[in-house]
N, C-alpha and C positions, 0 to 999 in steps of 0.2 A: 522507555523514559522513567519507568517505575518498576519497582520491584514487589511482586504479590507475596512473597514470603518474608519480606523485611520485618524485622521485629520478632520473629519466631526463634525460639532457641534452636540450636543445631539438632537436637535429637528430635524434636517435634518436626522440623523440616525433613529431616531423614524419613520419619514415619509417614509425613503427608506424600513425599515423594514416591515411597514404596506403593501406597495405596493408589496413586494415580498412574504410575508407570505401566502396570499391567494393563490398565485400560487403554492407554495411548499406544502401547507397544503392539497392540493386536489390529493391525490393518491400517493404521495411520501412516502414510508414506511420507508426511511432513515432519514426523518426529524422529530424532536419532534414536538409535538402538542403544548406544552408549557412548561415554567420552573416556579417552585414554590419554594418558601423559607418559611418554617414553623418552629416554635420553641416551646419549651415546657418548662415550669418553674413553680414556685411558684404561679403565677398568672394565670396558665391554659395554654391551648394550643392557639397559635396564627398564623394565617397566615399572615406573614409579607408582602410579596409580590408575585404576579404572573403575567406572561407576555405570551402572549398577554392579555390584560386586557379589550378588546372590544369583543362582539358578532359580528359575521359576520352578516351584515344587510340583510334583507329579499330581495329576487330577484326582487319582484314586489312590486311598491308603494301602489297598491290596497289592498296587504296583509299586509301592515305596521301597521294597527290597530289591527290586529289579532294576539294574542299572541300563538305562537305554543306550544301545549303541549308536554312535554317530553315523554309522554305515547302514542302518536298519532302514527298510523301506517305510515310508510314512504313509499309511493307508487311512489315516484320520483327516486328510486335508492338510493344506500347507500352513494352517494356524500354529500347530505345534512346531513346525520347523521354524517359524517366524518368531515364536517365543524363546526358542534356544538362541537365535541371533548369533552373536560373536562369542557366546559362551563356550562353544565347543573348541575354541582356540585357547591353547595354554598361555600362560604369561610369557613362557620362553618364546614361543613361536611368534607372539604379537610383537615382542621386544625386537625379534630379529627382522620382521618383515616391515615394521613401522619405523625403526631407527635407520634412516637413510644414509647414503653417502654424504660427504660435505659438498659434492657437485650439485646436489639437487636442492640445497638450501636456498632459501629465498624463492621458491617457485611453487606452484600448486602441486600438491601431492594427491593423487587418487589411485587407488587400487581396487580392484573388484575380484573377490574370491567367492565363488558359488553364489549365494543369495545375499551377500554383504558386501558393501562398498565403503571403504575406509577413505576419509577426506581430511587433509590437513594441510599444514605449511610449515615444513621444516625449517628452522631457524639456527644459524650458526652464532655462536656466542664468541664475541671479540673482547677479550679481557684486557684490561689496561695494564700496561707493564708494571711490574712490581719494583718498587724503589728499594734499592739496596741500602741497608742502614748498618751502622756499626753494632757491634755486640752490646756496647754500653748504653745504647739507645733505649729508653724505657718505654717508648710508644710500641703498642703491639703491631706485629707485622701480619699482613694478610697471608693465608695460605694459597698456595697455587692451586686454582680450581682444576678439577679433572674432567669436568664435563666440557664436551666439544660443541655438542648441538643438542637440540630437544624438539619434540614435535607433539603439539596438542591435536589429536585425531578424534573425529567424530565418525561413528560407525553408523552407516545408514543402509536401508534397503537398497538392493541392487537396481530395482525398477524406480527409484526415487527420481523425481522431475530434475531436470538439468537446472532450473532456477533454484530449487532447493539445495542441490549440490553447490551451486555458486554461493548462495547465502552462508552455508556452513563453512565454506572456505574462507569467506570474508570474516566470519566470527573467529575462526581459527587463527588468521593472520592478525586481527586486532589484539587478541589475548598474547599472541608470540610477541608482538611489538612491545606490550607493556611489560611482559615478562624480561625481555632483552634489556629494556631501560632500567629496571629495577636491579637486574643482575650487574649492570655497569655501575650503578649507583652505590649499592650496598650488598652486592652478592646475595640477594634474596633467594634466587632460584636455587643456588647452591646449598643455602642453609635449609630450605624446604626439602630438597632431594636427600641430603644426609638424614633428615629426621624421618623420612619415609622409609628409606633403605634400613635404618636402626630399628623400626618398628618391625619391618618384614623380617629381619634377622632374629628378632626376639620372638615373635610368633612362630618361625620355622624352629627354633630351639624348643619351644615349648610343645610344639606338635610332636617332635621326635621324642620328647620325654614321656607325654602321658599318652600319646597315640590318638588323641581326638583332633581332627582337622578343624583349623579354624581359618577364617578370612582375615588377613592381614589389613586389608584395606578398611574393614569396619573399625579395627583399632586406630588406623591413621586418621580417620575422619575428624574425631574432636580434638586432636592434637595438632593438626596441620592446617593453616589457614588457607593455603592454596589448593588443598583437596576440598575444602567446603566452598571455595570459589567455583571449582569446576563442578561439583555437585549441584550448586545453586544454578549455574548455568544450563545444565542438563535438565533440571526440574522445570525451570522457566521456559526452555524450549518445548517441552512436552505439554505445558499447561497454556500460558498466556501468550508465549512466543515473544515476550519483551525480557531482555537481559540486561541487567544493570550491576556491574561487579566493580569493586574497589580493590584493585590488586595492591597487596601489601598495605591496605588502608591509605592509599596514596593516589594511585592512578585509576581514573574512572574509565571503563569500558562499557559503552553503550552500545545496544544492536536490538534490532526487531526483526522478527521473521513474518513478513507480510502475509504469508499464507495461513498464519494462525490468527493474525488480527482482522484481516479483511475477510469476514464470513458473513454471508447473508442466507438465511433459510437453510443451514446446514452445509451449504457450498461455499468454497472459498473463491474469491476472485483472482483469476489468473494474473500473475505479475506482468505479462505483456499487456493485458488490457488495462492494467492500473497505470503502467507507464505511458500508454497511448493517452489515456483521460488526462494525465498530468500535463503532458505536451500540449493538450488542446485546450488549456485554461486561457479565457479571453478576459479583458478588462471588464466586459459587462457581467460577468459571474460574480458571486458572492462567496464568502466562506463562513461555513456554520460550524461553530465549535461544538463538539460532542460532549465536553464537560464544563463545568463552571470556570469562571476566570480564576476564582481563588484556587480551585484545585489544579489547574493547569500550571499556574505560577509556583505553586508548592513543589511540583515534580520536575521543574527545570534545575539543571546543575547550577552551581554558583558561578561558573564562568560563562553561562550562555551569552548569547548575543543580545545587547540591549534592544537592537530592532525587533527582535522576536517579543521581548516584553512589551514593547510599544505597540506592537501589532495586536497581541491578544488583549491589551487593555482598551484598544480602540475598536476592535473588531465588533461588527453587528450584522444581523441577518438581513437588514434593510439597506446595506450599503453594498455597493459593487467595489470590486478590487481597485477600480480608478479613484473612486472617492475615498476609499480607505487609505490608498497612497498619499492623498492630499491631507487627510486628517492626521496620519502619523507622520507626515514629512519624511516620507521614504520613496525611493525611486520605484516606479511600477514593476520593473525587472526583479528588484529585491523582494517585493511583495509576492510576485509570482513564486520565487524560490523559497520564500518562508512558508507560503501556502502550500507548496507541494510537499515540503518537508512535514508540516503538520498532518496532511492528508496521508503521507506514507506511513507515519507512525501510528495512524488510526485515531488521531485526536481532533480530527475535522473532516468534513466533506464539503464538496463544490456543490452549491445550489444556485438558482437565479434569485436575486433580491426579492424579498416580499414586497409586493404592492398589490393594490386593489384589483388589478387585472389578471393576477396569477390564478390559473385554474388548477385545482387539486382533485384527487379522488382516492379512494380507499385503496391501499395496496393489495394485491391479490394474496400476498403472502404474509399479511398481518395477522397476528394472533388476536382474534376478537372475542375470546372467551370471556363471559361475564365475570368469572372469578380469576382471571389472570392477574399475576403479580403486577403488570403494568396497570391495571384498573385501579389497584389500591394505591399505587404511586401517584396516579393522575389525581385521585380524590384528595390525596394529602397535599398536592402541590396547588390544586385549584379547587378549594373548598365550595360547595354547592353545585358542582358539575361532576358528571360521571362519564367515563370514556366511552362506553357504548353508545350512549345518546349523541355524543359529539360525532363519533365515527359515522353513525347512522345518516348524520347530514352530508356525508362525503361518499355515500353509496354511488352516486352519480356524479359526473365531473361538474364541479361548481366552482365559481370564482369567489375571491374574498369580498368583492364588492356587494355580493348578495347577502352578506352577513352584517353589513353595515346598517345602522339605524341612526339617522340624523338626530332623533330625538333622546339618544342614548347619551351618557356622559362620556367623555374623553377615555376615562379609566376603562370602560368597557372595551373599547378598540385596542388598547394596550393589552389587555387581557386575552383578546382574541389573537393577537400576534403571538404573545408568549405561549399560548395553547398550540398554535400552528408550528411554532418552532419546536416546542416539546415532542410533538407527533413526528416532525420530520427528523429529528435527533434519533428516534426509535424506528424509523423507516415503516411508520404506519400509513403515510401518505406518499403519494407520488405526484409529480407536477406534470401536467400535459402542455405541450407547446403547439401552436399553429404553423403548419408547414403548407407550402403552395406548390402545385405542379401544373405545368402548362399541359393540356390535352385538348388538342383540336380535333373535331369530329372529322372522321374519314369522308373522302368525297364519294359520291355514288359510283363514279368510274372506278376508283381504287378503294374498295372497302376496307382494306387492311394494309398495315405498314409494309412497304416493300423491303425485301431482305437487303438491298444495297443501301436503304436509307439508314444512316446512323441515328441513335437516339439523340435527344436534344442535348443531354449532359455532354456528348462527345462533340457536339457541334459548336457549343458554346463553353467548352471546357477550359479555353484559354483564359477565362475570366472567373473561374470557379475560386470561391473563398472558403473552401473547407478546411484547409490548413495554411493560412496565409503567413509567409515566412516571417514577417515583420512582428507577429504576435505569437511566434511559436516560443514555448517555455525553454528557457536557457539560451535564446539566441542573444548574441552581442549586441544587438541593435539597441540603440538608446531608447529610453522610454519617451523622449521628447518626439520621436517619429511615429508613436502611436496615436495618431489624431483621430478625429471622429469620423473622418471619411475613410473609404476603403483603400487599404494599402496596395491592392493590385487591381484597380479597376479600369486602367488604361484609359482609353477614349470615352468608355461608357459612364465614367464618373464625371464627365464635364457637366459644369452647372448650366442650368436653362439661361440662354442669353436672352438680353431684352429684345422684344420684338418677336412674337410667337410665330409669325409666318415669314420670318427671314429665310433667305435661300441656304444660310449655313445652318440653321437648325433643321431644315428639312434633310438636308445632306446627311447630318448626324444620325437622323432617325432612319433614314434608308440604310445607312451603314449599319447600325445596331439590329436591323431587322434582316439583314443579308444573310445571317446564318440559318434562317428559316428556309424551308422549302416554299416553292411558289403557291402551293395550295394552302399552307399555313399563313402565309402573308395575306393572301387575298381574305381568308376567314377572319382575321384580326382587323384588317382594314375595312371590312364590311360591318363591323360592330358599330352602333351609333356613337359610343363614346370615343371611338377612335376617330371622328371627325374633329374632336377637339385637339389641336396640335399639342397642347400641353399635356394632356392626359396621355396622348399616344407616345410623346417623348418619354415621359415617366415610366410608362409600361415598357418601352424598349429599353431604358436605362437599367431596369430591375429584371430584365429577361433571363440573365444567367442565375438569378435565385430561384427561379421558378423550375427546379430540378426535384424539389422534395427533400433538399439536404440542409436547407437554411431556414431556420424558424423565424417567427415574426420578430422576436426581440433582436436576433443578430441582425436582421435587415435594419431595423431602427437605429441600431448602433453605428453599423458601417456607413449608413447613408444619412444619418443625422435627420431622421424623418419621425414624425409623430405617428403614434398608433392609428389615430382617426384617418390621417392621410393614406396610409397603407389600406385600411379596411374599406375606404371609399373607393380606392382603386380597385381592389378585388371584387367589390360589388359591381362596379361599371364593366369589368371584363369577366363576369362570373360565367359567361357561356363558353369560355375556353380555359378557365382556371378551376382546378379542383382543390378544395381546402380540406385538409386533414388535420387531426390532433392526436399526437402520441408523445412519448418521452423523448427528451433529448438524450441521445446515445452517449454523449460526454458525461452526463450527470446520472444516467439510469444505472450505471454499474454500482453506484453507491446506494441504490434504493431497491433493486431488484437482483435476484441471482441470475447469474448466466445461464442461459439455456444450453 
């Protein structure tokens, strides 16, 4: 959604890219080796442009005169072979193998040769029919284009992850669609191709005259807009992972490589884990923007959705997504989609709304150095406070309620919220949630769990709320169906009927406890609090949550219960319930690196 090299002159961009590419090309499997543009037409196959267009120089000046054979045994490790990349393939070879037949156009192109994998999307050019005009017609006629197809190819390492390959194909397809559109509109690709070929012929003539080899692609770069766009795309993929091009200064092509954007502690979040987390977004979650509202709005394209603008202006760390939908006057499903889009682009993360009961602690991966750059930023943002002292208060799990002072002015509480938001944006804090597990002590006759007894999760799995279909991201279900009660509670979600000792209520309680073994039922019924039928029915109704997979806030939302009610129930049945505190797996991938 933004371009880190925007505003720099072309020569500075090229210098910047050359200094960065040598770093990213060594061992980074998420960065492309090169970008190549080839075409095929009535005049044969042509390699129009490739970048980078320089071989990596030899490590030692004493070896500069020795030409390294591509068939020589590599005795210095595979780093040198990786540096060569696709440079050992000549332009003629690349134009031959990458310019496919017309039958392969419109499909994914993938070719592996040794340690290089080429990925592209060959595209067929369908030129409009030329209108025949009389010789006296003064209007200029279009020349018949000679180009039949083209292919924007990214060279990757052969062992690149399949998700990286898929992303590179997606970018190649987007660029191809934009070029195809501009070719139909004004023959943009044909003009750029003629310019590239003319420069190549000129450099070839000069080389034959003076004998000094020169790279024609270096001369093409300042003269050809398309070449600069491809160079910018390559540099962005190797640095930030965010590509934003304007093909022919008209069509915008936006793309992000999530492997570059979602990095924590030097490790990137796997794309599969990111997608699972986005599909698990719930209405009780909140959206935390990682940049200021003004900065985000300035990065949006001119034709962006008004709903996204409205969401960014309304978003707050203290509002859950359901409240956000009401304030922004948008459907909850649309809120899910926009939130997932912002998270995918690295502009926001999913958190639990800030409240006084939230428990936070210092992230084990936070940089707590006294002279770290974050400490200076924190001091500028919050004068009179220093980051190490604030982080020291979160050395152990602490709730925000412990920081509240009823004698302080409301501005102090607002500043506390702002500081917590600032630390969450930089992954300095992690939030801990309360989980409950049913753990009945074994009987003396049966000290251990029998092999034939399935675990509790399997016995009550029919009522699990790990991934309720009505709340899944992208579900076609209307937002009106997302009520405060559980979407898949079956008979366990029945409300308490009047008359605590009615036969119907007793039968419901017995039905809910039927999934337990005889020993577990007896232990639970012998608890003094179980003599209260209302407490017993509530315990039985929440039984399927006691697997350690559902935190306290999720139970509160699904069952429309207060925190005090749940904590009182946990205390009454504490002899068979184990309470633990740890991160929410849905949120933790944005706060801690994957193990």
